[in-house]
C-alpha positions in Angstrom: 114.5 84.8 75.0 113.0 86.7 77.9 112.3 85.0 81.2 111.2 85.9 84.7 113.9 84.9 87.2 113.9 84.5 90.9 116.9 86.7 91.8 116.9 85.6 95.4 114.4 84.1 97.8 111.9 86.6 99.0 108.8 88.6 98.3 107.3 89.3 94.9 109.8 92.0 94.0 112.6 89.5 93.7 111.1 88.5 90.3 113.0 90.1 87.5 112.9 90.1 83.7 116.1 88.6 82.2 117.5 87.3 79.0 118.5 83.6 78.6 119.4 81.3 75.7 116.6 79.4 74.1 116.8 75.7 75.3 117.8 72.9 72.9 115.5 69.9 72.8 116.4 66.3 73.1 114.8 63.1 71.9 111.0 63.0 72.5 111.0 66.6 73.5 109.3 69.7 71.9 110.1 73.4 72.0 107.0 75.5 72.7 106.7 79.2 71.8 104.8 80.3 74.8 101.7 82.4 74.4 100.5 82.2 78.0 101.6 80.7 81.3 99.7 79.8 84.4 100.5 81.1 87.9 100.2 78.6 90.7 100.7 78.5 94.5 103.9 76.3 94.1 105.4 79.2 92.2 105.0 81.4 95.3 106.6 78.8 97.5 109.5 78.3 95.0 110.0 82.1 95.0 110.2 82.1 98.8 113.0 79.5 98.6 110.9 76.7 100.1 110.2 74.5 97.0 113.3 73.8 95.0 113.0 72.7 91.3 113.8 69.1 90.4 117.1 68.2 88.8 117.3 69.2 85.1 114.8 72.1 85.5 115.8 75.8 85.6 116.2 76.4 89.4 115.3 80.1 89.2 112.5 80.2 86.6 109.1 79.4 88.0 106.1 78.2 86.0 104.4 74.8 85.9 102.1 75.1 82.9 102.0 76.9 79.5 100.1 77.1 76.3 101.6 78.0 72.9 102.7 76.7 69.5 105.2 74.0 68.8 108.4 75.6 67.4 110.5 72.5 67.1 109.7 68.8 67.6 111.5 65.6 68.3 108.3 63.8 69.3 106.3 61.6 66.9 102.9 63.1 67.7 103.6 66.8 67.5 104.6 68.9 64.5 105.7 72.5 64.1 102.7 74.8 64.3 100.6 72.5 66.5 98.7 74.4 69.3 99.3 72.7 72.7 99.2 73.2 76.4 101.8 71.4 78.6 102.5 70.4 82.2 106.1 71.4 83.2 108.3 70.8 86.1 109.4 74.4 86.0 110.6 77.2 83.6 107.2 78.3 82.3 107.7 82.0 82.9 109.5 82.4 79.6 109.1 83.0 75.9 110.2 79.4 75.0 110.1 76.1 77.0 111.2 72.6 76.3 109.3 69.6 77.6 108.6 66.0 76.9 106.0 65.8 74.2 104.2 63.2 76.3 103.3 66.0 78.8 101.5 68.0 76.0 97.9 68.0 75.1 96.1 69.8 72.2 94.5 73.1 73.0 90.8 72.1 73.4 88.6 73.1 70.6 87.2 76.6 71.1 89.7 77.6 73.8 92.2 80.5 73.7 95.8 80.1 74.7 95.0 82.0 77.9 92.3 79.6 78.8 94.4 76.6 77.8 97.3 77.7 80.0 94.9 77.5 83.0 94.4 73.8 82.6 97.5 71.5 82.9 98.7 72.0 86.5 95.2 71.9 88.0 93.6 69.3 85.8 96.6 66.9 86.1 96.5 67.4 89.9 92.8 66.8 90.2 92.8 63.7 88.0 95.8 62.0 89.7 94.4 62.7 93.2 90.6 62.3 93.0 90.3 59.9 90.1 93.4 57.7 90.4 94.4 57.8 94.1 90.9 58.5 95.3 89.4 55.9 92.9 86.4 58.1 92.4 83.2 56.4 91.2 80.0 58.0 89.9 77.8 58.8 92.9 80.6 59.4 95.3 80.6 62.6 97.4 83.7 64.7 97.5 84.8 67.5 99.8 87.1 70.0 98.1 88.8 72.6 100.3 89.6 75.9 98.6 86.8 75.7 96.1 87.6 78.9 94.2 91.4 78.1 93.8 92.5 76.9 90.4 92.4 73.4 91.7 89.1 74.0 93.4 87.2 75.2 90.3 88.7 72.3 88.3 87.7 69.7 90.9 84.2 71.0 91.4 83.5 70.8 87.7 85.3 67.6 87.0 83.6 65.7 89.8 80.2 67.1 89.0 80.6 66.3 85.3 81.6 62.7 86.1 78.5 62.1 88.3 79.7 63.0 91.8 78.4 65.3 94.5 80.7 68.1 95.5 80.9 70.0 98.8 83.4 72.8 99.2 84.8 75.4 101.5 85.3 79.0 100.4 86.2 82.4 102.1 83.2 84.6 101.2 79.5 84.5 100.2 80.5 85.7 96.7 82.8 82.8 96.3 80.1 80.4 97.6 77.7 81.7 95.0 80.3 81.2 92.2 81.2 77.6 93.0 77.5 76.7 93.4 76.9 77.8 89.9 79.9 75.7 88.8 78.2 72.6 90.3 78.9 72.5 94.0 76.0 71.0 95.9 77.0 72.8 99.1 79.5 75.7 99.5 80.5 76.6 103.0 81.9 80.0 104.0 84.5 78.8 106.5 84.9 82.3 108.0 81.2 82.1 109.1 80.3 78.4 109.5 81.9 75.2 110.7 82.3 73.0 107.7 82.2 69.8 109.7 78.8 70.5 111.3 77.4 71.9 108.0 78.3 68.8 106.0 77.1 66.4 108.7 73.8 68.2 108.7 73.5 68.3 104.9 74.4 64.6 104.6 72.4 63.4 107.6 75.6 62.5 109.4 76.7 60.2 106.5 79.8 62.3 105.6 81.8 62.0 102.3 83.8 59.4 100.4 86.8 61.5 99.4 88.4 64.7 100.7 90.9 66.8 98.7 92.7 69.0 101.2 95.3 71.7 100.6 94.9 73.3 104.1 96.1 70.8 106.7 96.5 71.9 110.3 93.4 71.8 112.4 91.3 70.8 109.3 92.8 67.3 109.7 90.7 66.1 112.6 87.5 67.4 111.1 88.3 65.7 107.8 88.8 62.4 109.6 85.4 62.8 111.3 83.7 63.5 108.0 84.9 60.5 106.1 82.6 57.6 105.5 83.8 54.0 106.0 86.7 53.3 103.6 86.9 57.0 102.8 90.0 58.7 101.6 91.7 61.9 102.8 94.1 63.1 100.1 96.6 65.9 101.0 98.1 68.1 98.3 99.3 71.0 100.4 99.4 72.1 104.1 98.8 75.9 103.9 97.6 76.1 107.5 100.4 73.8 108.9 102.1 70.4 108.3 101.1 69.0 111.7 97.5 67.7 112.1 95.7 65.6 114.7 94.6 62.1 113.5 92.4 59.9 115.6 94.0 56.5 114.8 91.1 54.5 116.2 88.8 56.3 113.8 91.2 55.5 111.0 91.1 51.8 111.9 87.5 51.4 112.7 86.4 53.2 109.5 89.2 51.6 107.4 90.3 55.0 106.2 93.1 55.9 103.8 95.1 59.0 104.7 97.5 59.8 101.8 98.8 62.6 99.6 100.9 63.4 96.6 103.2 65.8 94.9 103.0 65.8 91.1 106.0 67.9 90.1 108.8 65.4 90.7 107.0 62.4 89.1 108.5 61.2 85.8 107.2 61.8 82.3 105.7 58.3 82.0 103.5 58.9 85.0 102.4 62.3 83.6 101.8 60.7 80.2 99.2 58.3 81.7 97.4 61.2 83.3 97.5 63.2 80.0 95.9 60.2 78.2 93.1 60.0 80.7 92.4 63.8 80.5 92.3 63.7 76.7 89.9 60.8 76.8 87.6 61.8 79.6 87.9 65.6 80.2 89.0 67.3 77.0 85.7 66.5 75.2 83.8 68.1 78.2 85.9 71.3 77.7 85.2 71.3 74.0 81.5 71.1 74.5 81.6 73.6 77.4 80.3 71.1 80.0 83.5 72.2 81.9 84.7 75.8 81.4 88.1 77.3 82.2 87.9 80.0 84.9 90.4 82.8 84.4 90.3 85.6 86.9 92.9 87.9 85.5 95.9 88.1 83.2 99.2 90.1 83.3 102.0 90.6 80.8 105.0 88.4 81.6 107.1 91.4 82.8 104.4 92.0 85.5 104.8 88.6 87.1 105.4 90.2 90.5 101.9 91.8 90.4 100.4 88.4 89.4 102.1 86.9 92.5 100.8 89.6 94.8 97.3 89.0 93.5 97.6 85.3 94.2 98.9 86.0 97.7 95.9 88.2 98.4 93.6 85.2 97.8 91.0 87.5 96.3 91.0 85.7 93.0 88.5 83.1 91.8 90.1 80.6 89.4 93.4 81.1 87.6 95.8 84.0 87.1 97.7 83.9 83.8 100.8 85.6 82.4 100.7 86.5 78.7 103.7 86.5 76.4 
């Protein structure tokens, strides 16, 4: 099979098309003939040598989500020919992948493989952080930083569809208009306006219940200031820096929770529970188009380096997909 390999840590040009053996599946696993694979920010970090793959996963083949057709199955639910999308721990930039069948979901009704490949990494991430860790309830207000990232467009739609208010930060007026149409009540261009003062004004100084942050750095103190009593700050990345200032007295007096997560190293049972919740609560909303996949561009597998360059430019809105 053809794969995209990281030949050495570095810039996008270190990605190369290579041949590998098709993997053999074990008990409870399936082999997927990949039709499309999602490109995500962790793929960039892995390519740079800063995010090693977990044990048992190809160390040099990035890719955390795919959509395709079951080619072989040792799992009781899935049979050969089923159309699925799947969350992976790595190895998605390839013509075939093996994965636990518990981490697969059916391609939602009416969606293409390209659209389905845009779902697993972002939707699993949003569910576990906002709905499980954040204990989201209908009526809650949620600030999502990076509103036009893959995670951002998923979070804006999922929270809105489940009865929440969404505020978000973006990098241009075009992006602000886009996420507003997706359901964001307030979209703040962080290059022009201060998100802390804008949200305080909009909420009459009440602030928000939950913040999903992938930025870190000097956003941290502002996030703490914006949280309501018993609010939750949930970190999923630290693109601006891993060190942030936290006013501990505010954490204590407002009984705040400051937490975070990484999904990739969690075991299959953990991911199975998320998959079950997504299929129950979110997949019907994709089928009836209450929630829509947002795909910005697609590239053939052999042009993975170009896909990475596009992601690094941050010009995209939504997901970038590789086609096989």
